[in-house]
C-alpha positions, 0 to 999 in steps of 0.5 A, a space after each residue: 521395538 521402536 518408540 511410539 510417536 508422542 502426540 499432544 493430547 486434544 483439549 476437552 473443549 476442542 470438538 465443541 469449539 469446532 462444531 460451533 464454528 462450523 454451524 456459523 454460515 461463512 465460517 469453516 474450521 478444520 482440525 490440523 493438529 500440527 503445528 497448532 490445532 485449528 485452521 479457521 476460515 472467515 471472509 477470505 481470511 485464515 486464522 491459525 488457532 491453538 486451543 487450550 482448555 479454559 477450565 484449566 489453570 494457565 500453568 496446566 496448559 501443555 505445549 509440545 516442543 514443536 508448538 512452543 517453537 512455532 508460537 515463538 517464531 511464526 511471523 504471521 498470525 497465530 493465537 491461543 484461545 481457551 473458548 468459543 468466544 475467544 475464537 469469535 473475537 479473533 475472527 470478527 475482530 479482523 474486520 473492525 
């Protein structure tokens, strides 16, 4: 039997963050899963977002090898966020 592929677990707060973002007019959030969790669009800008559970300690946050490599070497914008407010600060802060 072959090995099953290993997938990163989905953080408990991800679905709620996506729901809240999609309730805001002009914001669209979709789960892409790899290399990070979300692609968020707002005012003709795209944001790559890795969601981590803010109820966990930082040392409990787990990253796949692909995520670690991507977060370290991606030359464009990518952010790790722990809650809805952090994502909102990211997307609205791009316009200040």
